[in-house]
Residue, then its C-alpha position, 0 to 999 in steps of 0.5 A: m905328145l903322148i897322143i902323137v906317139f900313140s897315133l904313129a904306133v897305131s898307124a904303123l901296126a895297122t894292116p893295109s887293105e891290100p897285100f904288099v907286092i914287090d915286082q922285080t920284073k918292072h923295067t927289066s928285060s924278059s929275056c934271060e941274059l945267060h940263055h937268051v930265051q924268053m922268061s915267064r913272069v911268076r908270082v913268088p912268096l916273100y921270105a923274111s930271113g931275119i938276117a942278111s943272106l950269105p952270098h949265093d952263086y947264081s951264075r948257073c941259074p940267075h933266073g931260077r924260081r925262088p922266093i924274094d928275100t926281104g931280109c929283116t922286113k916282114f910284110g905279112e902273110d898275104a904279101y908276094g912278089y913277081i920275078w922273071v923265071c927262065p926255063e933253062c935256069e930252072k933246069a940248071c938249078k935242079 
């Protein structure tokens, strides 16, 4: 039994050979629903805030460039993600 527990612990702590990727652009439109312009697919870092984030009002810039908040889950230093970034949302967020 102890060997099984140890084996599971070691496999959980082992680092994957490839970085973890969250792609929020898959199966979503590349056109901004607010500004009706084409967006760019951008690579962004993952950010483990450690807590549930406070609600944000992204109504003026729903597709501004920002890291992906993974809450309490940390995926490693080399993990990253993809999001859609709208040029008009970028202007509104600054």
